[in-house]
N, C-alpha and C positions, 0 to 999 in steps of 0.2 A: 451795642450797635456796631461797632467796629466788625465784630465777629459775623454779625448778620450781613454786612456789605461784603465782606471777604467770600463769604459762602455764596452770595449771589453772583459775584464776579467769577468765581471758579466754575459755577454752574454755566454761566454764559460762555466761558470759554470751552467748556466741554461740548456745548451744543454746537459753537462755531466750529470746532474741531471735527465733530460728528457730521456736521452738514458739508465741511470740506472734503471729508473721506468719502462721502456718498457722492459728492459731485465728481470726484477724480475717478477716471477710468483706470481699470486695473491694466498693468503692463503686461505686454505679450511675454509669455513664457511657458514652459512646459511644466505643468503641475505635477506629472506623474510619468515615469519612464520605467516600464516593467518588462522584463525579458524572461522567457521560459526556454532553456535550452536542453535538449534531448540528445544524448549521445548514444549511438548504437555500437554493437560489438565489432562492426566492420571499420569504424572510426569515422562514420559520417554523422552530421549533425542537423537537427531541425530546429529551427528558432522561430518563437513567436513573440515579436514586440509590440506591446500595447503603449502607444504615446498619447497622452492626453494634453492637448495644447489650448492655451488661452490666446484668443485672436481678438484684436481691435481692428483690424483692417489695414494695419500699417505695413508690416513686413509679412505677415500671414494673411495673404488676400484670397488665394485660389487654392491653397493647399500647403504642405510641407514638402521637402526633399530630404533624403537620407543618402549619405555617402558610405559605401563599402570598400574598403581595400581589397584587391583580389591579387596583387602582386607583392611577394614578400621576399626577404633574404634571410637564409637560414644561418645558423652559427658558424658555418664553414665559408659563408661569403656567397654561396650559391643561390641564384634567383628561382623563385617557382610561382606557379600560379595556382590559386585554389579555385575549386569549382564553386559556382553560385547559380542558384536557379530560384526565381520568385515563384510561389506557390499562389498567394492571393494577397488582395490588399481591401481592407474594409474601413469605411468611415461611418461612426455612429451606427454600428451594426448592419450598414449595407454595404455591397460590392463598391468600390471606388475605382475609377479610372486612374491609370498610371502609365508612365513611360520611361525609358532608362536613357542614359546618356554616358558615353565612354569618358573616363577621365585618365590622366596620366598614370595612375596607379590602381585603378578599379573601375567603379561604376557608380554612377548617381541615379537614385529613383525619385522621380517627380510623382508625388501623389496628389491628384486632383485634376480638374479640367480648366483650360484657359478660359472657357466662355462662362464658368460658373465661379461666381464671388461669394466667398463664404460670409454668413451673418456673423456679427461679432458674438463672442462667447467662447465657451469650452467645446472642443471637438475631439473625439477619441478616434485614433488611427490603429488599425491592426495589421501589422505587416508580417507575413509568414513566408519563409525561405528555407532552402536546404543549402548546405555547404559541405565541403569535405577538406581534407588535408590540413586540418586545423590543429590536430594534436601533435605533441611532441613526445617522442620515445626516447627515454633515457636508459642508462643501465640499470638503475635501481627502481624506476618508477616511470609512469606515464602522466601526461599532464595536459590540460587545458589552460592556455593563456589567452583571455579574451577580453577586448575592449568592448564592454557593454553598450555603453552610450555612444561612443565615438566623440572626438573632440571638437567637431566643426560646428557645433550649434552656437548661433548668435544670441541665444536666450538663455536665461537662468533656468535651471532645472531644479524644481523645488525638492523632489525626492526620486531617486533612482533604486531600483531593486532588481535582483536577477536570481531565478531558480534554476539550478543545474541538476538535471537528472542524469546521474552516472550511468556508464556501461552496465548491462545487467549483470547480476551477480556481485557486485562490489558492496561490501558491508558498509553501513554508515560509519562505523568507528575506524575503519581504514582510510578514510578521505582526510587530506590535509587542506586547509582553507587559507587564503592569503587574499589580500586585495589591496588597491591603491586609488587614490583620489587626487584631483588637480589637473593641470595642464599636461600636455603630452611629454612623457618621461618623468613627471613628478612621482613621488612616493609618499603622497599624503595619507593619513591614518583615519581619516574622517569616514569610518565604516564599522558596521557590525556584522558578525558572520556566525552561522551555526548549522548543524545538521538536523534537519526536521524529523520528526517521527518516521516518515516515510523512506528515510535515509537519503533525502535530497539535500543539496548544499543550498543555503539561502544567505544572500548578500543584501545589504541595505546601507545607503548613506546615511550619515547622521548629521549632515548639514546640507543646505542647498549648494549645488554646484553653479559657479558663475559661468558666463559666456566663455567658451573655449576650454572649460573643464570637463572631465569626464570620470566615470568609474570602470576600472580594470580589475578583473579577477583572475585567480590561479588556483585551479583545483587539480590535486594530485591524487592518484591511487596506484595500489600495487600492480606490477606487470602481470601479464597473463589474461586479462579481461578483455582486451583489444588486441585483435591481430595487427601485428606490425606489417608494413607493406612487404610483399615478396619480392624476389629478385626481378621477376617478371613484371611486376607493378611498378617497381622502381625504374626499370627500363623504360616502361611506357610513360611515366612521369617524366623522365629525363628527355625523351622525345618531345613530349608535349611542351615542357619548359623552354627547350631549346630548339624548337622547330624552326623559328626563323633564321637563327644561326646556321643550322644545319643546311636549310634550303638555300641560304646564301653561300655557304661553303661548296655545296654541291654545284650551284650556279657558277661560281668562279672556277671551279675544277672544269666545267664543261667549257666555258668561254675560253680560258686560257688553253685548254686541250685543243679546243677547234683552231684557234689562231695559230698555235704551235705547229699543229698538223699541216695547215694551209700553207705557212710560211715555208715549212720543210719541203712541201710538194711543188710550190709554184713562186715562193718568195725568196728563196735562197739564192744569194748572189753567186754565180759562176765563180771558179777559182782564180785567182790572179795569175796571169802569165808571167813570164820573165820581164822585169822591168829594164830596159835599155835606154841609154841616154839619147834622146831625139833632137836633132838640130835644126830640123825643118818641120814647120807645122803643116798639117794635113790641107792640101789646097782646096779640097772639096768641101770643107766644112768652115762656116764662119765662127767668130768667137761667140756669137750668140747661141748657134748650134751646139758647140762644145759645152757651154755653161749649161744649157738646157739639158743635154744629156747627161752631164756629170751630176747635176741636182735631181735629174728624173723628174723634172718639173720645171715650171716657170717661178722665177723671182725677179726682182727689179734690176739686178745686175745683168740679166740676160738682155733687157732693153738697153742698158747703158752700154754693154759690149756692141750691141748692133750699131748704135748711133756713133759710137767712137770709131769702129771699124769704117763706118760710111765716111767719116771725116777724114781718116786715113787714107782712104781711096781716092779722095777728093770730089766725093758726090755732094759734100756739104761742108761749111765751115762752122765752127763753134767759137763764138766771140764773148768775151767778158768784158763788160764796160760798166761802171758805176753800180756794181753789185747785181747787175742783171746778165744772164745768160741768155744768147740768142743764137738759134740755129738759122743759117742761111744757105739756101740751095744755090750750088753752083750751076752756071748755065754753060751749055756746050760741052765739048769733050767727049771721050768715049769711054766712061766709066761703066764697067760691068758690075752689076749689082746682083747678089743672088736673089731668088723669088721672094724671100722673107723680108729682104732689104728694100726691094721695090714696093712692096705693100706698105712699109713703114713711110717712105718717101711720099706715096700717093696720099697718104692720110695727112702727115705733117705739113705739106705744102699745097694742100687742095684749094686754099684760098689766097695764097701768095706765096712768094718766094722767101718771106722772112717770117720766123716764128719765135718772139720772146718767150721764154720759159717762165712764164707767169701763172699764177693760179687761175687767172680769167680763161686761160687756155686749156685748162685741164681736161675738157672734153675732147678736145683735139689729140691731146697726148694720149688720153685713155683709149681713143679709137685706133690710134696706131699701136698701142700695147696690145688690144684684143686682137688685131690683124696678126701681130707677130706671133702670139701666143697660139692661135689658131692654126696658122701656118707651120710652126714647129711642131705641134702636137700630130697634125696630119702626116708629117714627113717622119718624124722620128720616133713616136710612140708605137709600141708593138715591134717595130724594127729594131731600135736600140735599147729599149727598156719597155717594162710592163708595169703598169700601177695596180693591177688586179683589183680594180674598183668593185667588181661584183662580189669577189671573195670578202672585201671590207665591207660592203653594204650588208652582205650575210651575217657578217660578225656583229654589225650594229642591231641587226633583228634579233640575233641571238641575245645580245645584251639586253634589248628591250624584253624579251620573253623572261629572261633570268631575274630581271628587276620586277615584273608583274607577278611572277611566281612568288618571289620573296614578300611583296607586297600582301598577296592573298594569304600568305602563312602568317601574317601579323596583324589580321583583321581585327583581333581582340585588344590590340594595342593602338587605340584611336589616334592619340598624339604622335605616336611612332610613325603610323602610316602617313598622317598628314605632313609631319616632317620630311619623311622619305620623298613623298611626290613632289612637295614644294622644292625641296633641295635639288631633286634630279633636274628640274627645269632651271633653278637658279644656277646650278654649277655648269650647265651648258653656256648660260650668258656668261659667267665668271670666266669660263676658258677663253672665249672670244675677247672678253675684255682685257684679260691677261696678254693675249697675243697682240692686241692693239697697243697696249702699253710697252710691250717688249719691242715692237717695231718703232715706236717713237723713240724710245731710248737708244735703239741702235742707230737711228739717225744721228743722235747727238754725239755718239762716240764713233760715228763713221770717219772722223778725221777731216771732215769737210772744211774748207779754209775760207769760204765766204761768210764773213762775220755775220752779215744781216740773215742769211740763211740759217746759220748756226744758232743764232739768238731765237729766231722763230721756232726752230725745231726744239730748243731746250724749253721755251715757253709752253709749246703744244705738250711736251712730255710732262712737265711739272703739273700743268692744268689736268691732264687726262690722269696722272697718277692720284692727284688729290681727289679727283672724281671717283677713282676706282678704290680707293682705300677703304670707304665704308662697306662697298660690296665685298672686298676680300675679307674684312673683319666679320661681316654677317655670315660669310661662307664659314669660316672657322668656328665661329660661335655655334652655328646650326650643326656642323659635324659633332662638335664637343657634346652639344646637347642630345642629338641622336644617338650618339654612342652611349650616352646614359640611359636613354629610353629604350634603344634596340641596337646592341653592338653589331648584330648580324647586318643589319641595313646600312650602318655606317661603314663598315668594312666593305660591304658590296659596292656601294656607290663610289667609295674613293677608288677601289680596284677597277671598276668598270671604266671609269674616266681615264685613268692612268693606262689600262691596257688598251683602249681604242686609240689613244694618242700616239701610244708607242708602235702598234702594230699598222697604223696609217702610214707610218714611215717604213717599217720593217717590210712590209709586203711588196713595197716597190723593188724592183730587181731589175738589173741590165741583162739584155739578152747576150749571146755569145759575141755577136758584132759590137754591142755596146761595151762589152768588157775588154775587148781589144782596143776600141777607141780609148777607154779609161786608162788602159795600160800605157797607150801612147801619150796621154795627156801626162801622166805620172812622170814618163821619161822625160818629157819637155820641161816638167817642173824641176826635175833634178838638175838640169843643166841651166835653168832659169832664162830660157830663151823662148822665141816663139809667141804665139797668140795665147796659148793655154799654159796658165802657171797657177801656184795654189798656194794656200796659207797653211796653217798648221794643221787644220783638221779636214778641210774639204779642198778638193780641186777648184780653183777660182779662176774662170777664163778670162777674167778682165783686171784683176788685181794690180798688174803692172802696166796697165795701158794708159798712155798719157793723152787725154782728151784736149790737147792743145791744137789750135787752128793750123799752125805753121808746121811744115815739115822739120825735122830735127836738123839743128845746125851742126856746124863742124866741131868735131871732138866729142861728140855724144854717140854712144853706141847705138847702132840701129841694127835691127833684126826685123826682115819681112816689112820693112818701111814702118816700123812702129817704135816709138821711143819708150824705153824701159824706165818709167818713173811711176811710183806708186800714188796714183790719184783718181783711178776709175770709180773707187768706192764713194768718193765725193759726188760724183754724178748720179750713181744708184741712189744715194740719199736724197739729192736733189730731186731726182724723178719721182721718188716716192711721195714727196710732199706735193707734186704737182697732179697726181692721179690718186686721190684718196678713194675715189669710187671704186678702185680696182684692188 
């Protein structure tokens, strides 16, 4: 009785198990992956892959995709790119639509249509393609080392097999067979291999491959059956593999050559004259004009020098009270202002005789700055120095052409091209951001004595530095990544940025008249008198000008009506904070 009950229970369990098995849908997987690889005597390969996939509509909905690496590194560390050409794609015996997508190290083939959803069940795909440069040529033998399945599948592969047709003439008994199974780099031994009666090499897995696992084979044969690449072919391969780097190198040579030639022709400074101590400043030039000429362009110390000189002449007063600096126009008198100083006064005091230097008045100060800059440029550019802007703009155009040519040479490197284009725009923004951060920290270390102004400048510098830090980090990371993807693009972009920044300044050159003025300024610097004096690196027209309202008192050295006390850089820093728009 008990035996009969046990038998009945066992039968019931079997029925329940069978019913459950029938109810559970089969998991998505690849039931069979078969490859036929044919090697020709020239070293080329034709591959036919037959992939049978079980679909439930989960991940396999409209088709499958297959990744193929096309960029490799040989035993010596040299990078090379193999050829790859798709011949056909079939599904269930009928032609199937497909499209490709560039990857960082190769190509991805999508087999299927977006608008066509696969019915659940088994579907067999057949992919045919040709490739080359896949063989290894050694001293004692030649070899095919080939990842049959790839390791990028998210599904189990029930069975994988490969048939390799060796180069014509290779006897079957001369073949050496080896294989590996498992994840990338693993050397699992779950395979069987043999030579068929036709003289072909046959490989087959002996267990199912889990997701991320693959089958890799190694087939060797004696030398002499496949022609090794000739010197001409090796040269052609070298050009192909390093085209981007070579184009970038040629572009850098052209760009730097252009800038050097232009600099030698129009940007080279005239030779210095004999520097003689000068004890009187040139009466026909204002400190602002001298600073503008010495720097061959405008900076905020130009405006500071102009305002201070106007105060020294008695056209205005500079008052400091409760942390606020105020400019007050003097009435009456017969002060003779230079044309650029008259324009400054007309803008600063157009709405009244008093102007507190506060941020709410930055538009007024900016208008005065623009008027000064325009006036000085009209008077001294081309006469005292040349900016060679047209030559620089041409250099920028050459840079753009070089970058574009390099991008075109790297069109097969999708990610590298994207990084290069993105990094070009990003780098331009980073350069301007770095300049802004540098100016803000320049204000902090300018030596300004007004505590409120210094604290404000420090806060602005810290905030902007914190804001800019992620951008700088992204720039470095992008350059590092691009160097890994395409060293040519990375070297090119860095060189182009540096070259344009450098030659923007180098192309500026004084004229003979400007050179004589600079020599005179240098002479005044040596004696430490006059309006034009200098620091360690550049001629500073205002470094030693005292922006104090009052005339100098007794016992203080006076030269040309100006007290020699280094505070003008404070004013240039203050004025920078008032005119951010400039």
